[in-house]
C-alpha positions, 0 to 999 in steps of 0.5 A, spaced: 741 177 861 737 171 859 733 168 864 732 161 866 725 159 865 724 156 872 720 150 873 717 145 878 723 140 880 723 134 875 726 129 879 726 127 887 733 124 887 739 129 889 745 128 885 752 129 888 756 124 885 756 118 879 752 113 884 747 118 885 746 120 878 746 112 876 740 111 881 736 116 878 737 113 871 735 106 874 728 109 876 728 112 869 725 107 863 730 106 857 736 110 860 741 105 863 742 098 860 746 094 864 750 087 862 754 081 865 756 079 858 764 078 858 767 084 854 774 086 852 776 093 854 780 093 848 776 096 842 770 091 844 766 096 849 766 101 844 764 097 838 758 095 842 756 102 844 757 104 837 750 100 836 747 102 843 747 109 843 754 113 841 750 117 836 753 122 831 758 122 828 760 115 830 760 111 823 753 109 821 749 105 823 749 108 830 743 111 834 742 115 840 740 110 846 741 109 853 748 109 858 751 102 858 754 099 864 759 093 863 759 089 869 764 084 867 770 086 864 776 081 862 781 081 866 779 086 871 774 086 877 771 093 876 765 096 872 766 100 866 760 106 864 759 109 858 754 114 855 752 117 861 751 124 857 750 121 850 743 124 850 740 131 851 734 128 854 738 124 859 743 130 860 736 134 862 734 129 866 740 129 870 740 136 871 733 137 873 731 141 867 728 140 859 732 139 853 730 146 851 732 149 857 739 146 858 743 151 856 739 156 860 740 152 866 748 152 865 748 160 864 744 160 870 749 156 874 755 161 870 751 167 873 750 164 880 757 160 882 759 157 888 766 156 890 768 149 891 770 147 898 776 142 901 774 136 906 778 132 910 780 125 907 775 121 912 770 124 908 772 123 901 770 117 898 775 117 893 780 115 898 777 109 901 782 105 897 789 107 896 795 104 892 802 107 893 807 106 888 810 102 885 804 100 881 802 098 874 796 102 872 795 097 866 793 091 871 789 096 876 784 099 871 781 097 864 783 103 860 779 102 854 781 103 846 776 105 841 779 102 835 784 097 833 788 103 831 789 107 837 795 109 840 794 105 846 789 104 852 786 111 854 783 114 860 778 119 856 774 122 861 779 124 866 778 131 869 785 134 870 786 139 876 792 143 877 794 150 880 798 155 877 805 155 880 805 162 880 798 165 882 795 158 885 789 159 881 786 152 879 783 150 873 780 143 871 779 140 863 778 134 860 784 131 855 786 125 852 791 121 856 794 115 853 797 109 858 805 109 856 807 104 861 806 102 868 806 109 871 806 113 865 801 117 861 802 122 856 797 128 855 795 132 849 793 139 850 790 143 844 794 149 844 792 155 849 789 150 854 790 153 861 793 147 864 798 147 859 800 154 861 801 152 868 805 146 865 809 151 861 810 156 867 812 150 872 817 147 866 820 154 865 823 153 873 825 146 872 819 144 876 814 138 875 807 140 875 802 136 880 796 134 878 790 130 879 786 126 874 779 124 877 774 120 874 767 117 875 763 124 877 757 128 878 755 129 871 754 137 873 762 137 874 764 134 867 759 139 864 761 145 868 768 143 866 767 144 859 766 151 859 772 155 855 775 162 854 773 167 853 767 165 858 772 162 863 779 166 862 785 164 865 784 163 873 777 161 872 775 155 876 770 152 872 768 147 879 764 154 881 759 153 875 758 145 877 757 148 884 752 153 881 748 147 877 747 143 884 746 149 888 752 146 893 759 147 893 763 141 889 768 137 895 775 137 894 780 133 898 788 133 898 791 128 894 795 123 898 802 123 894 802 130 891 801 137 892 794 137 889 787 137 890 782 132 887 774 131 887 772 128 893 766 124 891 770 121 884 770 114 883 777 113 881 783 118 882 790 118 879 795 122 882 801 125 879 806 130 876 807 133 869 815 132 868 819 138 866 822 137 859 820 130 858 816 128 852 814 121 849 811 119 842 804 118 843 804 112 839 811 109 841 808 102 842 803 101 837 806 105 831 800 106 827 800 113 826 794 115 830 791 117 837 784 115 838 778 117 834 776 124 836 770 128 836 770 130 829 769 122 827 776 121 824 782 118 827 786 123 831 793 123 829 798 121 834 803 127 836 810 126 836 812 129 842 807 130 848 808 131 856 809 126 860 805 124 867 809 120 872 803 117 876 805 117 884 798 114 887 791 111 885 786 112 890 778 110 889 772 108 892 770 101 894 768 097 888 769 103 883 766 104 876 771 107 871 767 112 866 769 113 859 767 116 853 767 114 845 771 119 842 766 122 837 758 121 838 753 125 842 756 125 849 762 129 846 757 133 843 753 135 850 759 135 854 762 141 849 756 143 846 751 145 852 757 150 855 758 153 848 751 154 847 750 158 854 757 162 852 753 164 846 747 166 849 750 170 854 754 174 849 749 175 844 744 177 850 749 182 852 749 186 846 742 185 843 737 183 848 731 179 847 733 177 840 737 170 840 732 165 843 736 159 843 742 155 841 744 148 839 751 146 838 749 140 833 752 133 834 755 133 827 760 138 829 761 134 835 759 140 839 764 145 837 764 146 829 757 147 828 752 152 832 744 153 830 742 160 832 734 161 833 733 168 832 727 173 832 726 179 828 721 184 831 722 189 826 725 192 820 731 194 824 733 187 826 734 185 819 742 184 819 742 183 827 742 176 826 748 176 822 751 180 828 749 175 832 753 170 828 759 174 829 758 174 836 758 167 836 764 166 833 767 171 838 764 167 844 767 160 841 773 161 837 773 154 835 766 154 832 766 153 824 759 154 821 753 158 824 746 156 821 741 162 823 734 160 823 727 164 825 723 163 831 718 158 828 724 153 826 725 147 831 733 148 832 733 141 835 730 137 829 735 137 823 729 136 818 726 142 820 733 146 820 734 143 813 727 145 811 729 152 813 736 151 809 732 149 803 726 154 803 729 160 806 736 160 803 739 162 797 747 161 796 749 167 793 746 172 798 745 168 804 752 165 805 757 169 809 765 167 808 770 169 813 776 166 810 783 166 814 781 165 821 784 160 825 779 154 828 780 147 831 786 143 830 782 137 829 778 139 823 782 135 817 779 139 812 783 145 814 789 144 810 792 147 803 791 141 800 784 141 801 783 149 799 788 154 796 785 159 800 788 156 806 795 158 807 797 153 813 794 147 817 789 149 822 786 156 818 779 155 816 774 159 812 768 160 817 761 161 814 754 164 816 748 160 813 743 165 814 736 161 813 732 167 816 727 170 812 728 177 810 724 181 815 720 185 809 718 178 806 715 175 813 708 175 811 710 170 805 713 165 809 708 163 814 708 156 815 701 152 814 697 152 821 694 146 823 688 145 828 691 144 835 689 138 839 688 136 846 695 134 848 692 129 853 689 126 847 695 126 843 699 123 849 694 117 850 695 115 843 702 115 843 702 111 849 699 105 845 705 105 841 709 103 847 
């Protein structure tokens, strides 16, 4: 297996919830921006963060920047946090590793999982304050909208947890949750998601599915939860990966109103049930035709019929923090992309050890559509294996659309360097492999017959390999110009003069 390069601990703060993660950022210059400026949760928070740190593929101008805490939200007495993971540097800091080792860190946690444990309610900070029904979620929590065309306010960093009604196996995933009334949420499941499979089973028996929605979490929990099949098949509890990341079990607590468990150290928990045989139009109140901006950078289409969650209770910490995410941007890329990278590394290493050096799920694809693979050919017999690695990547992550292959001397995290390789080590007619007629992710707007006659139905795509590696027999003709190596301390001191 690929091995994690273990290094001396980079941080001294022990992280086990959102607040300890924020404490680390407060010690780290440039990683957290706090404002007391009065803001409206309706479109304004997202509008501000677009310029501060949302990142690609949010419409320019945007940038990669700090996380941002809004202390003064109009109409509410609680804070809103955005952008916790909207930077690979910050994500690495929060996981006590480096940017280059992020995916290896998750891979190591995947291989050394720790099962969650259940603690009594007295030890669960998420239940310091309890609101039983009747309640109005709209006045209790400031669910944001990202644009004025959103179907409504959304909780879009709510970690759903539910159990298979037949086996008792648990799953956690993040889904878009639209506020539809004082105690109603709609939930959108991409086809095949595991909690949706649990819902289908419960609905088949005419029963509701109890769920918890935990918000404001240790970043390790969010990242661990974003692994997908085939790495995490049905019945796999992704909270075990989060336990492996922190070397300690994630703590759960029994909900106060439904037969479900929630993250004990969450800032906020919504408890409820997915009702059987009841559906709602996602934009029933706005009638805009749109849902919210999704990770590809476009406004998602409102769904005509979505399952409904009936809220039974809300619990939270004292002075809670509502954590949210801008639909597209660097934060989604890191949440979805870093687990994707680990999954690709794992499967390729199993089939051809030692050749795939690293993977980057580029922000242009929202962490799902584009992967850059750094591949090392050590002999003539390795020629062609790079394309096999790309095929394995498609198997490891079915929603992947494009794979870009580069050599070991290309920095996969530097888009300029990748484009250089595509310019000088790529010829379209011999370096491109098309795989048409394969189902991909439903939110790609180019996957329609109107876009290409090769597409027979929406959701089908042409997956593509861009092989920007040098043919092995030509390696000697593609050596990069080498410069004099300089003492790193001298370079560091010179750069400090810019600060």
